[in-house]
N, C-alpha and C positions, 0 to 999 in steps of 0.2 A: 504494500500500500504506500502511496506517496506520503511524504511528510507534510504536516499541516501548512508549512510555509510555501509548498508548491501548489496549493489549491488556489485557483483563480477566484478572487473575491471582487465583488462590486463595491464601490465606495459612494457615500453620500457627498453632497456638495461641499460639506465642511471637512471632508477627508475621513470621516468615520467609516470603518469597514462594515459591510452588511453580511449577515449569516445567510440571507436568502439567496437562493439560486436565481439566475437570470430567468424571468418568466418566459414561457413558451407561448407564442401567439397561435393558439390552436386553430383559430378560424382560417389561418393561411395554410394549414397542413393538408396535404393531398388526401390522406385517409379520413380526415374529419369532413372535408367537403363531400367525399363519396358517401360517408355515413349519412349526411343530410339527404342526399338523393335517395338512399335506401329507405329512409323513414317515409318520405312522401310517396315513393314508388310502391312500397308495401301497402300503405294505406289505400292507394288507388287500386292496387291489385285485389286486395281483400274486398273492397267495395264493389268491384266489378264481377269477381269470379268465385267468391265464397259466400255462403249463406249469411245473412245479416243477423240471424238468431239461431241459437242452438248448436253452434259449432265453435268449440273452444280454440280451434286452430287460428281463428281471426285474432283473438286477443293474444295468443302466444306469439304469432308472427309480428304483430305490431309492437308488442312489448319487447321482443328480441331486437327489433330494429331500433327502437328508442334506447334500449340499454347500450347498444353499441355507441351511439352518439353521446349519450349522457355520461357514460363512464369515461369516454375519451376526455370530455370537458372537465369532469371532476378530477380525474387523475392528473391531468396536466396543470390544473390550477393548484391542487394540493402538492404537486411536485416541487413547488418553490421551497417547501420546507421538508419534504419527505420523499426520498427515493423509493422507500418501501411502499408507501401508499400509491405513488404513481405507477410503479410496476404492477402492483396488485390490481389496481383498477383497470389498467390497460389489459391485463390478463382476463379480467371479467368481460371487457369489451370484445376481446378476441373470442372468448367462449360463446358470447351471445351471437357473434357473427357466424361462428360455426353452426350454432343451433338454427339460425335463419337459413343458412345454406341447405341444411338437411330438410327443412320444411319445403323449400322450393324444389329440391330433388324429389322428395316424396310426392309432391303435387304432380310433377311431370310424369313420374312413373305410374301414379295412380290413374292418370287420365291418358296414359299411353301417348305422351307427347315426347318429342325428341329433346334430348339434352345435347346441345350443339357441341360442347367440348368433347363429347364421345361420338356422337352420331353425325355431326355435320361440321367437320373441321374448317372448311373454307368459310362458312358463314360465321362460325365462332371467331375466326381470325379477323374478319371484317368488323365484328362487334367489338372485339378487344382493341383494335386500332382506334375505333371511335371513342371508346371509354378511356383510353390512355390520353387522348387529346382533349377530353371534356370532363371536368370535375364539378362544374357549377350546376346547380339545380335547373337553371334557366335553359340549359341545353337538352334536358330530358323531359321536363314538365309538359311541353306541348304534345308529347307522344303518349302520355299516360292513358288517355282515353281514345287512342287510335291503334296502338299495338294490340296484337292478339295475346291470348294468355300465354302461348308458347314464347312469343317475343318478349313479353314482360318478364316472365320467369327466367329466361336465359340472360336477359340484361341484368336482372338482380343477381344471378349467380356469378356473372362476370365481375360485377362490382364487388361482391363478397370475396371472391378470390383475390382481387387487388387489395382490398382492405386488409385481408388476412396477411398477405405478404408484407404490406407496408407497416402494419402494427408490429409484426414479428421483427422486422429490421429495426424499427425504432426502439423496441424493447431491448434488443441486443446491444444497441448503442448505449442506452441508459444503463444496462447491466455492466458494461465495460467502464462507464464513468463512475459508477458506484464502487467498483473494485479498486479503481485508481484513486478516487477522492474520498471515499467514505460517505457517511451520512451527515445529518445535522450536527451531531456532536463534534465530528471532525471539523466541520465548518466553523462551529463556535470556538473551538480551540484555535483554529487558524486566524479567526477574526481577532481574538484576544492577543495572539502573538503579533499579528499585524499592527494592532493598536499600540502594543508595548514598543514595537520597533519604531513606530511613528513618533511616539513620545520620546524615545531615546534620541532619535534624530533631531527632534525639536530642542531637547535639552543640550545636545552636543552643539547645535547651531547657536543656541543662546550663550553657551559657555565660550564659544569662539568669538561671538560678538562682544561679550563682556571683556575677554582678554584684549581684543582690539581697542575697546574703549579705554581700558586701563592703560594701555601703551600710549594712546593719544593723550590721556590726562597727564601721564608721567612726562611726556615730551613737552606738553604745554607748561607744566610746573618747572621743568628745567629752563625752558625759554623765559619764563617769568622771573626765575631766579637770576639769570644772566642780565635781564633787563634791569632788575632792581640793583644788582651789583654795579652795573654801568652808571646808573643814575647816582648811586652813592659816591662813586668815584668822581663824577663830574661835580657834585656838591662839595667834596673835599677840596678839589682843586680851586674852585671859586673862592673858598674861604681863605686859602693861602694867598691868593692873589690880592685879596682885600687887605690883608694884614701887611703885605709888602708895600702897598700904596700909602699906608698911614706913616710908615717910617720915612 
């Protein structure tokens, strides 16, 4: 594990170190944007193709989709103070994503519809190319009430696969950061050491400034002493000259 002094810390305007990690702007993340699409796509899919009453699958699918997005948000926000909480909640998001994938796969199988990743590779490749280039909801929403159930389910599966890979990669990155930096306690120690180091630098700088001022004062005192000695000499000479004149 890295020593505390090697942990990268943020600082407030007055120089005080912060124990908080740099916040992650989750709204800009690839997998968060795709999770937003999954929530709305799943709601539209259930509204169009599943019974409105008497089928628990609707609630399960919508809740799984929401769980992906909500746990991404909560995990990344809580991650400012806790690696453990962030990784745990991202793991929950990934689990919900896998659950949603299974629901869509079951639907396709139950209705004898093609799963393009297995049964129609060229069409799946075209879909994947589209999904790679589009992460915002606005690119998908116009098709929610135009696509067939097969098209919607396969689009959802494609997005789920992308979210799964992206979250897994992100969690691996966080895992490495935790091993290298430690958690909140290590950051607190690093912040205290940083603060002490800053205080020592300030004290050392002040001591140097004091030494310079003392040297300047000593120089001025010597110069003043010479000036006074010179004036005393001139005063003595003037007295002798006056006495000579009287004689």
